[in-house]
C-alpha positions in Angstrom: -40.0 -31.8 2.3 -40.4 -28.4 0.6 -40.0 -26.9 3.8 -36.6 -28.4 4.4 -35.6 -27.5 0.6 -37.0 -24.1 1.2 -34.8 -23.7 4.7 -32.0 -25.1 3.2 -31.8 -22.5 0.2 -32.5 -19.8 2.9 -29.4 -21.0 5.0 -27.2 -21.3 1.9 -28.1 -17.7 0.7 -27.4 -16.2 4.3 -24.0 -18.2 4.2 -23.2 -16.4 0.6 -24.3 -13.3 1.7 -21.9 -13.4 4.8 -18.9 -14.6 2.5 -19.6 -11.7 0.3 -19.7 -9.6 3.2 -16.6 -10.8 4.5 -14.7 -10.6 1.0 -15.8 -7.0 1.1 -14.4 -6.3 4.3 -11.4 -8.0 3.7 -10.9 -5.9 0.0 -11.4 -2.9 2.0 -8.8 -3.8 4.6 -6.1 -4.9 2.0 -6.7 -1.5 0.2 -6.2 0.6 3.4 -3.2 -1.4 4.2 -1.5 -1.0 0.7 -2.4 2.8 0.7 -0.8 3.2 4.3 2.3 1.0 3.1 2.7 3.1 0.1 2.7 6.3 1.9 5.2 5.2 4.3 7.5 3.8 1.6 7.3 7.1 0.0 8.0 9.1 3.1 10.9 6.8 3.8 12.2 7.0 0.2 12.2 10.8 0.4 13.8 10.9 3.7 16.4 8.6 2.5 17.0 10.7 -0.8 17.0 14.1 1.3 19.8 12.7 3.5 22.0 10.8 0.8 22.0 13.4 -2.2 23.5 16.6 -0.5 26.5 14.9 0.1 27.6 13.7 -3.4 26.0 17.0 -4.8 28.4 19.1 -2.4 31.4 17.0 -3.7 30.4 17.5 -7.3 30.1 20.9 -6.8 33.4 21.4 -5.2 35.0 19.3 -7.8 33.5 21.4 -10.3 34.5 24.7 -8.7 38.1 23.2 -8.3 38.4 22.2 -11.9 37.2 25.9 -13.0 39.7 27.8 -10.7 42.6 25.7 -12.4 
C-alpha cells in the first residue's frame, strides 16, 4: 500500500514539475513575443511620423515665411 502512495506522489511530483516547466516556457515565449511586437510597433510609429510630419511642417514654415514677408 505504501508503495502505491509513494508512486502516486512521485507521479504527482513529476506532473507538477512538467507544469512548472511548461509555464516557464510559455512565460519566456510571451516575453519574447511582447518585445518583438513592441519593437515593430515602435519602428512603424517612427516610420509613420517621419513620413507624416514633414508636410505639415513645410506648410507651417512657408506660412510663417509668407506672414513675415507681408
